[in-house]
C-alpha positions as CSV (number, residue, x, y, z in Angstrom):
1,X,84.9,121.3,88.7
2,X,86.2,120.0,91.9
3,X,82.7,119.7,93.4
4,X,81.3,117.7,90.4
5,X,83.7,114.9,91.6
6,X,81.5,114.1,94.6
7,X,80.0,110.5,94.9
8,X,76.6,109.6,95.5
9,X,74.9,106.3,95.7
10,X,74.0,105.9,92.1
11,X,75.6,103.2,90.2
12,X,77.7,103.6,87.2
13,X,76.2,103.4,83.9
14,X,77.2,100.4,81.6
15,X,80.3,100.6,79.1
16,X,79.2,102.5,76.2
17,X,80.8,104.6,73.0
18,X,80.0,108.0,72.4
19,X,77.9,108.5,69.1
20,X,74.5,109.4,71.2
21,X,76.7,111.9,73.3
22,X,78.6,113.5,70.7
23,X,75.9,116.1,69.8
24,X,75.2,116.9,73.8
25,X,77.6,119.7,74.4
26,X,78.6,120.5,78.1
27,X,76.2,123.4,78.2
28,X,73.1,121.0,77.5
29,X,74.1,119.0,80.6
30,X,73.3,121.6,83.4
31,X,76.7,121.5,84.8
32,X,75.8,124.4,87.0
33,X,72.9,122.4,88.6
34,X,75.2,119.5,89.0
35,X,77.5,121.8,90.8
36,X,75.1,122.8,93.4
37,X,73.7,119.4,93.9
38,X,76.9,117.7,94.2
39,X,78.5,120.3,96.5
40,X,76.0,119.1,99.0
41,X,76.8,115.4,98.5
42,X,80.6,116.0,99.1
43,X,80.0,117.6,102.5
44,X,77.6,114.4,103.5
45,X,80.3,112.1,102.2
46,X,83.4,113.8,103.0
47,X,84.2,111.3,106.1
48,X,83.6,107.9,104.4
49,X,86.4,106.0,103.2
50,X,87.2,106.3,99.4
51,X,86.5,103.4,97.8
52,X,86.0,104.2,93.9
53,X,88.0,106.1,91.4
54,X,87.8,107.8,88.3
55,X,90.3,108.7,85.8
56,X,90.6,109.1,82.0
57,X,93.7,107.2,80.4
58,X,94.9,105.5,76.9
59,X,95.4,101.6,77.0
60,X,97.8,99.8,74.9
61,X,96.2,97.3,72.4
62,X,96.0,93.8,73.5
63,X,99.0,92.6,71.4
64,X,101.2,95.4,72.8
65,X,99.8,94.8,76.6
66,X,100.7,91.2,76.2
67,X,104.2,92.2,75.1
68,X,104.5,94.8,78.0
69,X,103.4,91.9,80.2
70,X,106.0,89.5,79.2
71,X,108.9,92.1,79.2
72,X,108.0,93.2,82.8
73,X,108.2,89.6,83.9
74,X,111.8,89.7,82.4
75,X,112.6,93.0,84.4
76,X,111.3,92.1,87.5
77,X,113.4,89.0,87.5
78,X,116.7,91.1,86.3
79,X,116.2,93.7,89.0
80,X,115.1,91.5,92.0
81,X,111.7,93.0,92.0
82,X,108.9,91.5,94.1
83,X,105.8,93.7,93.6
84,X,103.0,92.2,91.7
85,X,102.8,93.2,88.2
86,X,99.8,94.8,86.8
87,X,97.7,92.5,84.8
88,X,97.9,93.0,81.0
89,X,94.2,94.4,80.9
90,X,95.0,97.1,83.4
91,X,98.0,98.9,81.9
92,X,97.2,102.2,80.9
93,X,98.8,105.7,80.8
94,X,96.9,108.0,83.1
95,X,96.0,111.2,81.3
96,X,93.5,113.0,84.1
97,X,92.6,111.5,87.7
98,X,89.0,112.7,88.4
99,X,88.3,111.8,91.9
100,X,88.6,109.3,94.6
101,X,85.2,108.8,96.2
102,X,83.3,107.0,98.8
103,X,81.2,104.8,96.3
104,X,80.2,105.2,92.8
105,X,79.5,108.3,90.8
106,X,76.2,109.3,89.6
107,X,75.2,109.1,85.7
108,X,74.8,112.9,85.3
109,X,78.6,112.9,86.2
110,X,79.6,110.6,83.8
111,X,77.6,111.8,80.9
112,X,79.0,115.2,81.7
113,X,82.5,113.9,81.7
114,X,82.2,111.9,78.5
115,X,80.7,114.9,76.7
116,X,83.4,117.2,77.4
117,X,85.9,114.5,76.5
118,X,84.0,114.1,73.5
119,X,84.9,117.8,72.3
120,X,88.6,117.1,72.1
121,X,90.1,117.3,68.9
122,X,93.0,115.0,68.2
123,X,94.0,112.4,65.6
124,X,95.3,109.0,66.4
125,X,99.2,109.2,67.1
126,X,102.3,106.6,67.5
127,X,104.0,106.9,71.0
128,X,106.8,104.7,72.4
129,X,108.4,104.2,75.8
130,X,112.2,103.8,75.7
131,X,113.1,103.5,79.2
132,X,112.4,101.8,82.5
133,X,113.0,103.5,86.0
134,X,111.7,103.7,89.5
135,X,109.5,106.8,90.6
136,X,110.0,108.2,94.4
137,X,106.6,106.7,95.1
138,X,108.0,102.9,94.1
139,X,106.3,102.7,91.0
140,X,108.5,100.7,88.2
141,X,107.4,102.3,85.1
142,X,108.0,102.8,81.3
143,X,108.6,106.4,80.2
144,X,110.3,107.9,77.3
145,X,110.9,111.7,75.8
146,X,110.1,113.2,72.5
147,X,108.6,109.7,71.5
148,X,105.9,110.4,74.0
149,X,104.9,113.8,73.3
150,X,101.5,112.5,71.8
151,X,100.4,111.9,75.3
152,X,101.4,115.4,76.3
153,X,99.3,117.2,73.7
154,X,96.6,115.0,74.4
155,X,96.5,115.4,78.2
156,X,96.6,119.3,77.6
157,X,93.6,119.0,75.2
158,X,91.5,116.8,77.6
159,X,92.4,119.1,80.5
160,X,91.0,122.1,78.8
161,X,87.9,120.1,77.7
162,X,87.1,119.1,81.1
163,X,88.2,122.7,82.8
164,X,85.6,125.3,82.3
165,X,88.4,127.9,82.5
166,X,91.2,126.5,80.6
167,X,94.6,126.9,82.4
168,X,98.4,127.1,81.5
169,X,100.0,123.5,80.6
170,X,99.5,121.3,83.7
171,X,103.0,119.4,84.7
172,X,102.6,115.8,83.1
173,X,105.2,113.2,82.8
174,X,103.7,110.4,80.5
175,X,104.4,106.9,82.0
176,X,102.9,103.6,82.2
177,X,103.3,101.8,85.5
178,X,104.2,98.2,85.6
179,X,104.3,97.2,89.2
180,X,105.1,98.8,92.5
181,X,108.5,97.7,94.7
182,X,110.5,99.3,97.6
183,X,113.5,98.5,95.6
184,X,114.6,101.3,93.2
185,X,115.7,100.9,89.6
186,X,117.6,103.7,88.1
187,X,116.9,104.8,84.8
188,X,117.7,102.4,82.0
189,X,117.5,102.5,78.0
190,X,115.4,99.7,76.6
191,X,114.5,98.6,73.3
192,X,111.4,100.8,72.4
193,X,108.1,99.5,73.0
194,X,104.8,101.4,71.6
195,X,101.6,101.3,69.9
196,X,99.0,103.6,68.1
197,X,96.7,105.5,70.4
198,X,93.3,105.3,69.1
199,X,90.7,106.4,72.2
200,X,90.4,107.9,75.5
201,X,88.8,105.7,78.0
202,X,87.2,106.7,81.3
203,X,88.1,104.1,83.9
204,X,86.0,102.8,87.0
205,X,88.4,101.4,89.5
206,X,87.8,99.9,92.9
207,X,90.9,101.0,95.3
208,X,92.7,97.9,96.9
209,X,90.5,95.3,94.6
210,X,92.6,95.7,91.1
211,X,89.2,96.1,89.5
212,X,89.2,98.0,86.3
213,X,86.4,98.8,84.3
214,X,86.3,100.9,81.2
215,X,82.8,103.0,81.2
216,X,83.1,105.4,78.2
217,X,85.4,105.0,75.2
218,X,86.2,108.3,73.4
219,X,87.7,107.6,69.6
220,X,90.3,110.2,68.8
221,X,89.7,112.1,65.8
């Protein structure tokens, strides 16, 4: 799939739900043809700076996002952190990083990704985070253990759907980034915070511009 993720000058399509794509399986979208086409584009754009990112994620509902943002404000003050907190509407758990590219991706690629994600069979589930900590890369995050296993199952099923040749389970640590800071905060237990995951979203972000846009929503089922 790697050569599918090359960028072109075409714009992203507007945000959409998937009723119209549910009946279009990946084989109907000419995946092999896309591979050949985008392999050439990948070489042509290899030296251009990467400005746009595509990734699949799960977002908290608006009420939970607001609660997370408020608690982040308190943790930031408690630990003397100076990094800027993510906006509530940007909070998410990343499931699959598609690609960073020098421009927006073609509509064909978006439809292929949407169609493959629509094949994932996964019921809605409740997930909770009960710890905060800093990762080595400076990310200050929410994390958990058994209470986040739903994200692990969903991530594996999504990866299998996106990969034409499913592989063994990938290494994956469910987490939700709150901010980034040079100060390291050791792991500590918190009052659990969570929500019911109801959909996967394909997100387009512009690197360095704190801009996120959900371009596809895939309901869990």
